[in-house]
VEXKE-339757 format. One record per residue: x, y, z of N, C-alpha, C in turn; residue number from 1. Coordinates in pm, 1 decimal, decimal comma. Atoms other than C-alpha are relative to their C-alpha. Last residue first. Layout:
# VEXKE-339757
R      neast     nnorth        nup     caeast    canorth       caup      ceast     cnorth        cup   num
R          X          Y          Z          X          Y          Z          X          Y          Z   NUM
...
# end
This chain:
# VEXKE-339757
R      neast     nnorth        nup     caeast    canorth       caup      ceast     cnorth        cup   num
R       12,4     -130,0        7,8    -3017,3    -5303,7    -1868,2       82,1       45,7     -155,0   168
R      -22,2      -46,0      119,3    -3092,7    -5652,0    -1760,5      -17,4      172,6      -49,3   167
R     -132,3      -37,6      -18,3    -3066,7    -5715,6    -1395,9       24,4       53,3     -144,1   166
R      -14,0     -110,2      -56,9    -3432,8    -5738,5    -1364,0      157,7       57,5        3,0   165
R       43,7     -141,3       79,7    -3465,5    -5961,2    -1619,3       -0,2      120,8       81,5   164
R     -110,3      -58,4      123,3    -3233,7    -6213,8    -1445,8      -57,7      132,5      -51,9   163
R      -45,8     -130,6      -64,1    -3506,2    -6224,9    -1141,4      126,7       68,2      -98,2   162
R       77,4     -119,6       55,6    -3680,9    -6476,9    -1387,2       60,9      132,2       59,8   161
R      -86,5      -78,4      110,0    -3391,3    -6725,6    -1364,4      -87,3      137,4        2,8   160
R       35,9       45,7      128,8    -3529,4    -6850,4    -1024,3       57,2       95,5     -103,6   159
R      113,1      -52,2       62,6    -3527,4    -6700,8     -700,3      -42,1       -5,5     -112,6   158
R      112,0      -47,0      -66,8    -3331,7    -6896,7     -469,4     -114,0       47,4      -45,0   157
R       78,8      123,3      -83,1    -3136,1    -7103,5     -717,8     -112,8       65,1      103,7   156
R       82,8       78,9      107,3    -3080,5    -6810,8     -947,1      -71,8      -98,3       66,2   155
R      143,0      -53,4       -0,2    -2973,6    -6610,5     -631,5     -102,2      -49,1     -107,7   154
R      103,4        3,0     -123,7    -2732,5    -6873,0     -516,6     -111,9       64,8      -38,7   153
R       45,4      144,6        6,3    -2562,3    -6917,4     -868,7      -95,7      -24,4      111,2   152
R      106,1       43,4       75,9    -2538,7    -6532,4     -900,3      -72,2     -145,2      -27,0   151
R      133,6      -74,2      -72,1    -2369,6    -6499,8     -562,1     -103,9      -31,0     -121,0   150
R       63,1      110,2      -95,8    -2136,0    -6806,7     -668,9     -121,3       89,6       60,2   149
R       30,9      130,0       84,3    -2033,5    -6615,0    -1008,5      -91,9      -74,6      117,2   148
R      138,5      -65,5       58,4    -2012,5    -6269,0     -804,9      -57,0     -114,4      -81,9   147
R       84,3      -10,6      -85,3    -1745,3    -6452,2     -580,1     -140,1       33,6      -60,1   146
R       33,4      117,9      -62,6    -1557,9    -6597,5     -861,0     -124,0       26,6      108,7   145
R      102,0       69,7      118,4    -1576,2    -6262,4    -1046,2      -16,2     -141,3       57,8   144
R      151,2      -80,3      -10,4    -1419,2    -6077,0     -738,9      -91,3      -91,2      -70,8   143
R       55,7       70,0     -137,4    -1134,6    -6394,0     -713,3     -140,6      100,8       11,7   142
R       63,9      124,2       44,9    -1056,8    -6305,5    -1089,2      -71,1      -31,6      128,0   141
R      126,2      -13,4      107,1    -1037,7    -5935,5    -1054,7      -55,1     -138,8       16,6   140
R      129,0      -87,1     -104,7     -818,5    -5962,6     -712,3     -105,8      -16,9      -82,0   139
R       47,6      103,0      -95,4     -584,0    -6210,0     -907,1     -120,0       26,9       84,0   138
R       30,2      120,8       93,9     -514,1    -5943,2    -1185,1      -78,7      -96,1      100,0   137
R      162,1      -65,6       55,7     -494,3    -5671,5     -905,7      -32,3     -102,9     -104,3   136
R       20,4     -130,0       66,2     -208,8    -5888,7     -750,2     -111,0       44,5      -43,5   135
R       51,9       -3,2      104,8     -126,7    -6185,7     -496,9      -20,3      136,6      -74,7   134
R        3,9     -120,2       84,2       57,0    -6295,7     -214,4      -63,0        5,9     -139,0   133
R     -104,3      -29,7       78,0      -31,8    -6591,8      -36,4      -16,3      133,4      -69,4   132
R       75,8        8,9      123,4     -237,0    -6534,1      255,0      111,7       -0,9      -84,7   131
R       12,2      -84,0      126,5       11,9    -6522,6      553,7      -90,9      -67,1     -107,2   130
R       48,2       72,3      102,7      -26,5    -6657,4      906,9      -14,6       88,2     -144,0   129
R      -96,8       74,9       30,4      192,0    -6494,1     1169,0      -48,9      -62,2     -127,4   128
R      -52,8       78,9     -128,7      -93,2    -6348,6     1389,2       94,5     -111,4      -68,5   127
R       73,6      -24,1     -122,3     -266,4    -6195,8     1062,6       62,3     -107,3       89,5   126
R      -33,0      112,2      -86,7     -133,6    -6167,3      706,5      -48,4       47,9      126,9   125
R       76,7       19,9     -106,9     -205,8    -6020,1      354,4       35,5      -79,6      114,4   124
R       -1,1      121,1      -98,7       37,3    -5969,3      104,8      -44,0       35,5      110,8   123
R      110,5      -40,6     -133,9      -43,5    -5775,5     -205,1       31,8     -133,8       70,8   122
R      -78,4     -104,1     -114,9      302,7    -5805,0     -402,3      -96,6       40,1       77,0   121
R      105,8      -10,8     -117,0      248,6    -6088,4     -695,5       90,1      136,4      126,0   120
R      -58,6      -60,9     -115,2      458,0    -6066,7    -1012,6     -146,3       29,8      103,4   119
R      104,5     -114,7      -14,0      374,0    -6355,6    -1250,6       40,1       72,2      149,0   118
R       46,6       -9,4     -154,3      643,0    -6567,4    -1411,4      -99,4       92,9       19,4   117
R       13,7      149,7      -29,6      778,0    -6633,1    -1768,2      -56,4      -15,9      155,4   116
R     -114,4       53,0     -113,1      875,4    -6266,7    -1781,2       13,1     -135,3       31,7   115
R     -141,6     -106,0       -5,6      709,1    -6124,9    -2090,1       98,6      -41,1       90,4   114
R      -65,0      -32,2      138,8      465,4    -6398,2    -2199,4      136,9       61,0        7,5   113
R      -52,5      140,5       50,5      378,1    -6496,1    -1818,6       76,1        6,0     -162,0   112
R     -124,6       53,5      -73,9      361,1    -6146,2    -1728,5       46,7     -115,1      -36,2   111
R     -115,7      -89,8       35,4      118,0    -6038,3    -1998,0      128,8      -31,5       70,6   110
R      -55,5       73,4      145,2      -80,2    -6372,1    -1948,9      110,6      115,0      -46,3   109
R     -109,9       91,9      -64,4     -127,8    -6224,9    -1558,2       66,2      -69,1     -126,2   108
R     -114,9      -68,8      -94,2     -293,1    -5910,5    -1681,5       85,7     -106,0       39,4   107
R      -92,5      -67,0       92,4     -480,1    -6110,7    -1946,8       93,2       70,1       68,2   106
R      -83,6       87,6       61,0     -621,2    -6337,2    -1705,3       75,8       68,9     -108,7   105
R      -88,5       90,6      -79,4     -744,4    -6091,8    -1466,3      100,5      -87,4      -74,6   104
R     -107,2     -109,1      -14,6     -905,3    -5878,5    -1757,9       93,1      -51,2      119,2   103
R      -70,8      -13,3      139,2    -1081,4    -6193,8    -1886,7      105,6       98,1       35,1   102
R      -95,3       97,4       21,2    -1195,3    -6287,6    -1530,6      100,3       19,0     -130,8   101
R      -96,1      -12,0     -116,4    -1343,6    -5939,0    -1465,1       85,8     -133,4       -4,8   100
R      -83,5     -118,0       21,8    -1532,4    -5942,8    -1797,5      107,7       20,5       92,4    99
R      -81,1       36,2      111,4    -1667,6    -6293,1    -1762,5      102,0      128,4      -28,0    98
R      -62,9      119,4      -34,4    -1809,6    -6201,3    -1417,6      107,4      -29,3     -123,6    97
R     -114,4      -58,3      -76,7    -1922,6    -5868,4    -1525,1       80,6      -94,7       56,7    96
R      -87,9      -95,5      110,6    -2131,4    -6007,8    -1835,9      121,5       28,9      107,2    95
R      -97,3      104,1       81,8    -2223,4    -6307,7    -1581,8       73,9      113,1      -81,7    94
R     -112,4       77,3      -80,0    -2361,1    -6014,1    -1310,6       73,0      -89,3     -102,4    93
R     -117,8      -85,8      -19,9    -2522,8    -5798,5    -1604,0      104,4      -80,7      115,2    92
R      -34,2      -36,0     -146,6    -2732,8    -6077,4    -1722,6      103,3       77,9       34,4    91
R       23,1       70,7      -69,1    -2834,9    -6055,6    -2080,1        9,9       20,2      159,1    90
R      161,7      -21,9      -53,4    -2822,0    -5810,5    -2304,4      -39,8      -56,7      100,6    89
R      -10,4     -150,7        5,3    -2408,5    -5818,0    -2348,3     -149,4       54,0       20,0    88
R       82,8      -49,4     -140,3    -2424,4    -6174,4    -2196,5      -26,9      163,1      -34,2    87
R      119,5       61,6        6,5    -2314,2    -6319,8    -2565,6     -101,0       40,3      104,8    86
R       69,9      -52,0      114,1    -2034,4    -6077,9    -2593,6     -173,2      -42,8      -11,7    85
R        7,9     -134,3      -45,2    -1901,6    -6175,4    -2225,3     -103,9       62,4     -138,1    84
R      124,9       37,2     -127,4    -1940,1    -6561,0    -2318,6      -60,2      166,7       26,9    83
R      114,7       57,6       66,4    -1721,9    -6492,3    -2666,5     -136,1       12,9      112,4    82
R       33,1     -111,3       96,8    -1482,4    -6272,3    -2480,7     -132,1      -28,4      -48,3    81
R       59,4     -103,1      -91,5    -1450,5    -6553,7    -2200,4      -50,3      133,9      -64,8    80
R      131,9       61,1      -28,8    -1410,9    -6829,6    -2493,5      -54,7      118,9       94,0    79
R       93,2      -40,9      134,0    -1120,9    -6587,6    -2630,5     -102,1      -60,4       39,3    78
R       41,2     -114,9       12,5     -962,4    -6576,7    -2275,7      -89,5       32,5     -126,0    77
R       80,0      -50,3      -97,5     -967,4    -6954,8    -2213,6      -53,8      152,2      -26,5    76
R      132,0       31,1       52,2     -808,0    -7000,6    -2551,0     -126,5       27,0       98,6    75
R       34,2      -85,5      100,5     -526,4    -6770,7    -2411,9     -130,2      -70,7      -76,6    74
R       62,5     -135,5      -40,2     -542,5    -6931,8    -2077,2      -19,2       98,2     -138,8    73
R      160,2       13,8      -27,2     -492,8    -7290,6    -2261,6      -46,7      150,4       58,4    72
R       98,5       67,0      119,2     -175,7    -7192,4    -2434,6     -150,6        1,1       49,0    71
R       -8,2      -93,2      130,0       30,8    -6985,0    -2164,0     -144,0      -24,9     -100,9    70
R      -13,8     -158,5      -46,8      -13,6    -7123,4    -1807,8       18,4      105,5     -131,4    69
R      107,3      -32,0     -113,1      -98,3    -7496,8    -1858,6      -15,8      168,2       21,8    68
R      120,1       39,7       27,5       64,7    -7561,1    -2204,8     -102,6       58,5       96,0    67
R       37,9      -59,6      139,5      377,9    -7365,5    -2138,1     -144,6      -27,8      -28,3    66
R       21,7     -136,9      -37,1      408,8    -7491,9    -1792,0      -44,5       79,6     -104,3    65
R      133,4        7,5      -99,8      379,0    -7836,2    -1883,8      -24,2      138,9        9,0    64
R      100,4        3,1      115,7      644,2    -7756,9    -2187,4     -126,9      -19,0       76,7    63
R       20,6     -124,1       82,8      869,1    -7595,8    -1927,3     -106,8      -32,8     -102,7    62
R      -92,5      -36,8      137,3      864,7    -7894,0    -1686,4      -49,6      127,6      -87,2    61
R       38,2       49,3       98,7      642,7    -7842,7    -1351,2      114,9       17,3     -118,5    60
R     -117,4       78,4       61,0      801,7    -7685,2    -1061,7      -28,3     -106,9      -93,7    59
R     -113,1      -75,3       14,6      565,8    -7400,2    -1033,9      122,6      -94,3      -41,4    58
R      -46,7       45,4      145,1      252,2    -7638,4    -1094,3      148,2       93,9      -38,2    57
R       23,5      163,8       51,7       72,7    -7486,2     -807,1       63,7      -13,6     -136,2    56
R     -121,3       66,1       48,1      219,5    -7141,3     -680,4        7,6     -165,4      -55,0    55
R     -104,4       38,7      -91,3      -58,7    -7032,6     -469,6      110,3      -70,2      -34,3    54
R       67,4      -64,8     -136,0     -278,7    -6971,7     -775,3       86,0      -91,3      105,3    53
R      154,4      -37,5      -15,5      -83,7    -7097,9    -1081,0      -21,7       46,4      138,6    52
R      101,0      110,4      -29,4      312,3    -7147,9    -1095,8     -135,3       78,1        0,3    51
R       -8,0       89,0      128,4      601,8    -6923,9    -1171,2     -131,7     -108,3      -44,6    50
R       74,0      117,3      -22,0      503,2    -6677,1     -909,0       20,4      -74,9     -152,4    49
R       17,0       53,0      134,8      760,5    -6390,4     -845,2      -66,3     -157,6       10,2    48
R       -2,6      151,1       38,2      713,0    -6218,0     -516,8       -1,0       -9,9     -138,2    47
R      -54,2       39,6      131,6      796,5    -5857,5     -410,8      -19,3     -155,1      -41,5    46
R     -101,4       97,7        2,5      606,9    -5778,1      -75,1        1,3      -38,8     -148,6    45
R      -42,9       14,5      146,3      395,3    -5492,9      -22,8       97,3      -79,9       -2,2    44
R     -112,3      -54,4       48,8      249,2    -5559,8      340,7       -7,4       25,5     -164,3    43
R      -47,5       -6,9      135,9      -71,2    -5607,0      522,8      126,4       76,9      -45,8    42
R      110,6       49,5      106,5     -216,9    -5718,9      850,3       42,6       20,2     -125,9    41
R       60,4      139,7      -45,3       22,7    -5684,8     1164,7      -83,7      -43,2     -127,7    40
R      -91,4       89,6     -103,9      149,4    -5319,5     1109,6     -110,9     -134,0       15,0    39
R       76,4       -9,0     -151,0      -65,7    -5179,3      804,2       49,2     -109,8       68,0    38
R      128,7      -96,3      -16,4      169,3    -5093,3      506,1      -82,9       12,6      123,3    37
R      128,6      -28,2      -85,9      489,8    -5249,3      592,4      -77,8       92,8      -16,0    36
R        0,6     -120,6      -55,9      735,6    -5303,8      286,3     -131,2       30,2       96,0    35
R      143,2      -58,5      -21,9      864,2    -5604,5      213,6      -12,2      118,8       43,4    34
R        0,5     -106,6      -88,2     1154,5    -5711,4       -5,8     -129,4       10,2       34,7    33
R       12,8       54,3     -153,1     1167,0    -6078,6     -159,7      -15,2      126,5       91,7    32
R       96,3      130,1      -21,2     1264,1    -5961,8     -502,8       16,9      -38,8      134,5    31
R      -90,7      126,4       39,5     1419,0    -5610,5     -486,5      -83,2     -119,6       34,3    30
R      -42,2       73,9     -126,6     1189,7    -5316,5     -485,7       95,3      -95,6      -71,9    29
R      -40,8      -62,2     -103,6     1135,5    -4998,3     -711,3       48,7      -98,6      152,0    28
R     -142,5     -117,4        6,5     1152,1    -5109,1    -1052,4       24,3       55,5      132,1    27
R     -111,0       72,6       57,1      958,3    -5447,8     -996,5       89,0       93,9        6,3    26
R      -89,7       99,2     -107,2      711,6    -5315,2     -765,0      137,4      -30,4      -50,2    25
R      -55,5      -85,4     -125,3      634,0    -5025,1     -992,9       70,2      -63,7       85,7    24
R     -139,4      -82,5       49,2      598,0    -5240,0    -1285,2       48,1       65,3      106,6    23
R     -107,0       81,8      -18,6      342,3    -5455,2    -1079,1      117,3       43,8      -81,2    22
R      -12,4       12,5     -126,3      124,7    -5154,1    -1008,5      133,6     -119,9       -9,8    21
R      -83,8      -90,7      -43,5      145,2    -5050,4    -1396,8       37,7       -7,9      160,4    20
R     -136,8        1,5       33,8       37,9    -5401,1    -1503,0       86,0      146,5       43,9    19
R      -71,3      113,4      -44,4     -225,5    -5442,0    -1273,5      126,9       53,5      -64,7    18
R      -39,2      -35,6     -143,3     -362,5    -5070,9    -1326,0       88,6     -133,0       51,1    17
R      -95,4      -78,0      -22,8     -345,9    -5132,4    -1687,2       30,2       30,5      138,6    16
R     -128,7       40,4       64,3     -524,7    -5434,8    -1708,1      120,1       92,4       33,7    15
R      -62,4       87,8      -65,5     -781,6    -5330,3    -1461,6      128,6      -40,3      -52,9    14
R      -30,1      -32,5     -138,5     -875,2    -5017,7    -1641,4       99,0      -90,0       65,9    13
R     -135,4      -91,2       51,9     -866,5    -5192,8    -1988,4       52,8       78,8      122,0    12
R      -90,8       70,0       10,6    -1138,0    -5437,3    -1838,2      151,2       54,0      -34,5    11
R      -19,0       86,9     -135,1    -1347,3    -5177,1    -1692,9      118,5      -85,3      -17,6    10
R      -58,8      -83,5      -62,9    -1347,3    -4964,9    -2013,9       55,0      -51,3      138,9     9
R      -99,8      -12,4       64,3    -1442,6    -5273,2    -2200,6       90,7      109,6       85,4     8
R      -84,8       88,6      -47,7    -1713,7    -5337,1    -1954,9      127,1        4,7      -62,1     7
R      -57,3      -10,2     -160,6    -1844,7    -4997,4    -1984,6       78,6     -120,4       43,6     6
R      -95,1      -97,5      -15,5    -1854,9    -5009,5    -2375,1       70,3       15,2      143,9     5
R     -123,0       34,0       67,6    -2004,3    -5344,2    -2379,7      101,8       90,3       36,1     4
R      -80,7       84,4     -112,9    -2266,9    -5233,3    -2149,5       99,9      -46,0      -59,1     3
R      -48,7      -95,5     -111,6    -2357,8    -4931,9    -2368,5       96,7      -78,0       82,2     2
R     -143,3      -19,4       29,9    -2390,8    -5163,6    -2667,4       61,6       77,0      103,1     1
# end
């Protein structure tokens, strides 16, 4: 049960940090405003994303956006909670993956239900090329994806018996 409490604290921390940072950006910046943080590499830029990752689906009709960006993610969050619960005594990496994705999804769902778009602001760039702006929720989901790939590789390389070493 200790793992569930730790994961719950992590989820709450990510959601709160995500919402606080998005709120700060919205209340202190105007849409499109950019503040240089690290010259040539990183800005805080206020962007609204009505679509999915990289703005995909932003131009879809309202009913399609409702299904893809609100209804399906709610069911996905329920599934993620079930999977995290099932892994509470299993793989630490998988429990972490499910928890990170859940936290990120909830952070972005809060925006979708209250604003009908997601606030993005972390803007990394190099030599004129910009990575699409993102937020803390997106970062949690991306970290989870990396951990999931790592888990897959380690299980392929070492076999599932190494999972016993991660159980605590």
